[in-house]
DOKEDO-5305 format. One line per field, with one value per residue (C-alpha): z, x, y; residue in three letters. Coordinates in Angstrom, 3 decimals, always signed. Example, Ala and Ser with C-alpha at 12.3 -4.5 7.8 and 13.67 -1.06 7.14 Angstrom:
BEGIN
Z = [+7.800	+7.140]
X = [+12.300	+13.670]
Y = [-4.500	-1.060]
res = [ALA	SER]
//
This chain:
BEGIN
Z = [-0.120	-0.663	+2.876	+5.580	+7.745	+10.640	+12.638	+15.203	+13.586	+9.972	+7.737	+4.140	+2.278	+4.336	+1.741	+1.860	+5.604	+6.903	+10.248	+11.759	+12.397	+15.894	+16.752	+19.458	+17.521	+14.846	+16.908	+19.771	+18.926	+22.011	+22.001	+22.380	+19.847	+19.363	+16.382	+15.808	+12.896	+11.521	+9.600	+8.354	+9.848	+13.163	+14.949	+16.839	+20.679	+20.375	+23.993	+25.193	+22.860	+23.980	+27.627	+27.097	+25.064	+27.924	+30.568	+28.554	+28.208	+31.899	+32.658	+30.547	+31.575	+27.904	+27.752	+25.232	+23.788	+24.214	+26.854	+25.796	+24.719	+22.248	+20.744	+20.416	+18.682	+16.371	+15.327	+14.461	+12.416	+10.416	+9.576	+7.505	+5.133	+3.647	+1.073	+2.307	+4.090	+6.293	+7.420	+9.860	+12.143	+13.466	+16.382	+18.259	+20.287	+20.506	+23.889	+21.897	+19.935	+20.480	+19.583	+20.012	+23.717	+25.853	+28.704	+28.424	+29.909	+29.959	+26.739	+25.088	+22.839	+19.153	+17.958	+14.800	+13.217	+9.899	+8.309	+5.335	+3.805	+5.065	+5.663	+8.346	+5.600	+6.190	+9.722	+9.151	+7.186	+9.341	+9.550	+9.167	+11.892	+12.947	+16.286	+17.386	+20.756	+22.674	+23.299	+23.894	+26.855	+29.794	+28.779	+26.328	+28.158	+26.863	+23.252	+22.482	+19.091	+19.724	+17.351	+15.890	+17.359	+16.123	+12.709	+12.320	+13.627	+11.049	+8.334	+9.400	+9.000	+5.753	+4.297	+5.484	+3.721	+7.067	+8.301	+11.901	+14.366	+17.881	+20.614	+23.451	+26.332	+28.501	+26.653	+27.602	+24.983	+25.271	+22.221	+18.481	+16.706	+16.761	+18.283	+21.427	+21.217	+23.131	+22.995	+23.450	+25.471	+26.927	+26.217	+28.321	+27.009	+28.056	+27.540	+28.738	+31.823	+31.257	+32.837	+31.437	+28.655	+26.625	+25.541	+27.079	+23.860	+23.663	+21.383	+23.874	+26.713	+24.412	+23.682	+27.530	+28.287	+25.347	+26.719	+30.334	+28.943	+27.197	+30.476	+29.090	+31.711	+31.387	+32.717	+32.438	+33.145	+31.378	+29.027	+27.311	+23.777	+24.591	+25.321	+22.258	+19.947	+21.457	+21.882	+20.507	+18.686	+18.769	+18.455	+17.189	+18.351	+17.272	+16.204	+12.597	+12.726	+15.294	+15.953	+13.698	+14.008	+13.349	+10.999	+11.299	+13.511	+11.555	+8.902	+11.570	+11.447	+14.758	+16.025	+14.194	+17.308	+18.407	+15.378	+16.776	+19.740	+17.527	+15.298	+18.136	+19.570	+16.287	+15.430	+18.867	+18.303	+14.657	+15.162	+18.129	+15.432	+12.922	+15.346	+16.890	+13.652	+12.066	+11.066	+13.112	+16.226]
X = [+0.027	+1.118	-0.213	-2.447	-5.320	-7.083	-10.066	-11.691	-10.733	-11.401	-8.179	-7.584	-6.092	-6.093	-8.066	-10.818	-11.195	-14.454	-14.595	-18.056	-19.097	-19.971	-16.207	-15.402	-11.940	-14.066	-15.848	-13.351	-9.880	-10.541	-7.989	-4.244	-1.881	+1.770	+3.988	+7.176	+9.411	+9.771	+12.717	+12.749	+9.013	+10.490	+8.883	+11.646	+11.123	+7.703	+7.443	+8.423	+5.883	+3.027	+4.065	+3.704	+0.582	-1.338	-0.065	-1.460	-4.712	-4.917	-4.280	-7.308	-9.557	-9.524	-10.184	-8.086	-9.977	-7.200	-4.408	-0.623	+0.391	-2.515	-1.612	+2.080	+1.304	-1.272	+1.052	+3.847	+1.379	+0.054	+3.588	+4.134	+1.182	+2.864	+5.557	+8.704	+11.823	+11.175	+7.705	+5.942	+3.523	+0.810	-1.715	-4.262	-7.390	-10.374	-12.484	-15.525	-18.297	-21.902	-23.940	-22.203	-21.721	-18.870	-19.460	-18.841	-19.767	-16.471	-17.277	-14.641	-12.255	-11.911	-8.513	-6.941	-3.735	-1.877	+1.171	+2.927	+6.195	+8.561	+12.252	+14.531	+16.705	+20.189	+20.591	+23.642	+21.717	+21.186	+17.736	+16.510	+14.182	+11.948	+10.929	+7.114	+5.776	+4.193	+0.546	-0.345	-2.127	-0.533	-1.072	+1.845	+3.122	+0.175	+0.493	-3.297	-4.896	-5.500	-2.503	-3.899	-0.970	+1.537	-0.185	-0.044	+3.611	+4.504	+2.803	+4.587	+8.003	+7.021	+5.997	+9.215	+11.295	+12.292	+11.963	+10.791	+9.366	+10.856	+8.379	+9.442	+7.199	+8.172	+11.609	+12.470	+12.795	+10.119	+10.067	+9.426	+6.227	+6.593	+10.163	+12.194	+14.802	+18.291	+21.488	+25.165	+27.033	+30.582	+30.506	+27.190	+23.830	+20.919	+17.355	+14.097	+12.628	+9.824	+7.057	+3.792	+5.124	+6.957	+6.183	+9.003	+9.947	+11.259	+14.159	+14.900	+15.266	+17.643	+19.447	+19.976	+20.946	+23.549	+25.081	+25.226	+26.811	+29.419	+30.168	+28.672	+27.212	+23.223	+21.159	+17.514	+16.502	+14.881	+17.212	+16.520	+16.642	+20.026	+21.428	+19.750	+21.327	+24.832	+24.643	+27.797	+25.024	+21.262	+19.862	+16.283	+15.104	+12.068	+10.971	+10.987	+14.289	+16.310	+18.638	+19.334	+21.422	+20.154	+21.986	+19.717	+16.829	+15.102	+17.569	+20.717	+23.262	+23.928	+25.887	+28.804	+30.945	+31.104	+30.579	+32.404	+30.071	+27.056	+28.138	+29.022	+25.387	+23.842	+25.839	+24.857	+21.334	+21.063	+23.332	+20.950	+17.914	+19.690	+20.960	+17.406	+15.699	+18.262	+16.556	+19.266	+19.158]
Y = [+0.008	+3.691	+4.731	+3.280	+4.563	+3.030	+3.970	+1.925	-1.329	-0.296	+0.054	+1.362	+4.016	+7.234	+9.075	+6.420	+6.021	+7.991	+9.553	+10.252	+14.117	+12.855	+12.412	+14.854	+15.524	+17.099	+19.662	+20.369	+18.954	+16.886	+14.148	+13.340	+12.135	+10.822	+10.023	+7.883	+7.340	+3.884	+1.994	-1.536	-1.841	-1.173	+1.936	+3.875	+4.155	+3.123	+2.073	+5.510	+7.286	+4.868	+5.549	+9.227	+8.905	+6.814	+9.288	+12.361	+10.487	+9.763	+13.429	+14.289	+11.472	+9.978	+6.541	+4.647	+1.608	-1.086	-1.621	-0.559	-4.024	-4.208	-0.882	-1.716	-4.819	-2.978	-0.527	-3.112	-4.876	-1.780	-0.353	-3.701	-2.767	+0.310	-0.204	+1.902	+1.617	+4.533	+5.738	+8.055	+6.594	+8.937	+7.971	+9.791	+9.159	+11.405	+11.446	+9.560	+10.288	+12.043	+14.868	+18.287	+18.962	+20.654	+18.114	+14.574	+11.037	+9.279	+7.305	+4.998	+6.913	+6.721	+5.662	+6.723	+5.567	+6.855	+5.348	+7.355	+6.902	+9.626	+9.926	+11.504	+13.325	+14.698	+15.836	+17.615	+20.284	+23.316	+24.724	+28.527	+29.688	+32.458	+33.839	+34.239	+35.090	+32.196	+32.776	+29.207	+28.026	+26.472	+22.706	+22.500	+19.510	+17.471	+16.648	+17.360	+17.721	+21.411	+22.475	+26.079	+27.973	+25.465	+25.418	+29.242	+29.257	+26.616	+28.481	+31.684	+30.176	+28.749	+32.180	+33.625	+30.765	+29.111	+25.499	+26.160	+28.757	+29.050	+30.272	+32.523	+33.546	+36.644	+36.823	+33.018	+30.380	+27.670	+25.437	+25.174	+24.885	+21.089	+20.274	+21.148	+23.644	+23.369	+25.435	+24.644	+27.002	+26.766	+23.069	+22.702	+21.699	+24.022	+23.179	+24.708	+22.728	+20.260	+22.489	+23.339	+25.382	+22.732	+19.205	+16.954	+15.359	+11.778	+13.058	+15.764	+13.084	+11.105	+13.984	+14.840	+11.094	+11.238	+14.423	+13.077	+9.761	+11.858	+13.959	+16.927	+19.201	+19.580	+22.509	+22.040	+25.700	+28.737	+30.635	+34.007	+35.505	+36.810	+33.552	+31.965	+34.376	+34.197	+30.147	+28.299	+26.078	+25.597	+22.089	+21.245	+17.833	+15.909	+12.356	+13.329	+15.305	+13.514	+16.409	+19.330	+22.563	+26.059	+28.289	+31.542	+33.317	+36.038	+36.170	+36.447	+33.900	+32.034	+29.121	+27.907	+28.139	+24.353	+22.167	+19.413	+19.088	+19.557	+16.804	+14.424	+14.693	+14.405	+11.342	+9.791	+10.315	+9.258	+6.087	+5.083	+5.427	+3.335	+0.718	+0.380	+0.071	-2.497	-5.827	-7.754	-5.382]
res = [UNK	UNK	UNK	UNK	UNK	UNK	UNK	UNK	UNK	UNK	UNK	UNK	UNK	UNK	UNK	UNK	UNK	UNK	UNK	UNK	UNK	UNK	UNK	UNK	UNK	UNK	UNK	UNK	UNK	UNK	UNK	UNK	UNK	UNK	UNK	UNK	UNK	UNK	UNK	UNK	UNK	UNK	UNK	UNK	UNK	UNK	UNK	UNK	UNK	UNK	UNK	UNK	UNK	UNK	UNK	UNK	UNK	UNK	UNK	UNK	UNK	UNK	UNK	UNK	UNK	UNK	UNK	UNK	UNK	UNK	UNK	UNK	UNK	UNK	UNK	UNK	UNK	UNK	UNK	UNK	UNK	UNK	UNK	UNK	UNK	UNK	UNK	UNK	UNK	UNK	UNK	UNK	UNK	UNK	UNK	UNK	UNK	UNK	UNK	UNK	UNK	UNK	UNK	UNK	UNK	UNK	UNK	UNK	UNK	UNK	UNK	UNK	UNK	UNK	UNK	UNK	UNK	UNK	UNK	UNK	UNK	UNK	UNK	UNK	UNK	UNK	UNK	UNK	UNK	UNK	UNK	UNK	UNK	UNK	UNK	UNK	UNK	UNK	UNK	UNK	UNK	UNK	UNK	UNK	UNK	UNK	UNK	UNK	UNK	UNK	UNK	UNK	UNK	UNK	UNK	UNK	UNK	UNK	UNK	UNK	UNK	UNK	UNK	UNK	UNK	UNK	UNK	UNK	UNK	UNK	UNK	UNK	UNK	UNK	UNK	UNK	UNK	UNK	UNK	UNK	UNK	UNK	UNK	UNK	UNK	UNK	UNK	UNK	UNK	UNK	UNK	UNK	UNK	UNK	UNK	UNK	UNK	UNK	UNK	UNK	UNK	UNK	UNK	UNK	UNK	UNK	UNK	UNK	UNK	UNK	UNK	UNK	UNK	UNK	UNK	UNK	UNK	UNK	UNK	UNK	UNK	UNK	UNK	UNK	UNK	UNK	UNK	UNK	UNK	UNK	UNK	UNK	UNK	UNK	UNK	UNK	UNK	UNK	UNK	UNK	UNK	UNK	UNK	UNK	UNK	UNK	UNK	UNK	UNK	UNK	UNK	UNK	UNK	UNK	UNK	UNK	UNK	UNK	UNK	UNK	UNK	UNK	UNK	UNK	UNK	UNK	UNK	UNK	UNK	UNK	UNK	UNK	UNK	UNK	UNK	UNK	UNK	UNK	UNK	UNK	UNK]
//
């Protein structure tokens, strides 16, 4: 198959799967999602993404219609149906279905999964970014379907000829429109704390782990725009980008002061992806 869609047990091409208007995702964006890259039919770090998925759903009292192990096995079975070496797997659950009402009765959620061909690309190519004031609400730590601010930020970057938008709130950097943002300064890795203003990304967690393994000091703290622009290097992390450097912000050149350490961390994260998704791993 060229792609695959799944909705509550039904599968087919994404463009042929129908979702009823009673699904609360349609009216309210009332749901939680997650996503992983997949290579050689092996979804990368799937356990960690599923753990976050279930944790987020529990926080919002959304009932996933199957236990973790069944979802794990389901995703593994679905990725085999799409003809590509590398794929992007997206999964979400909405709160359920019913005639439009803001209140809900705790019904079983609706599970949606899509699998499409997609490659990681060359992570050594640096990204152009743009700044945007972060006016999102204080539930950024939950990966909900309410993505309008991120959609507008991503479009803003696209119209400026950039690859990503970096959010800031009260002069402090939070994250990107769909990534985490960390900096290297004086051989230290600095990244925003995992509070309600950022999504604690799985790739971000692995970046921190790899830095600590290499004896690199890690500071999880707020850092401002001045530190961002003066950083030795800026690192974008996400499931689909792994780890990418930043070459410019709003057209101003940044980084290029510690390419050796940036490359080292990128190689560590990319090697982990390759090794974990090798057929004989």
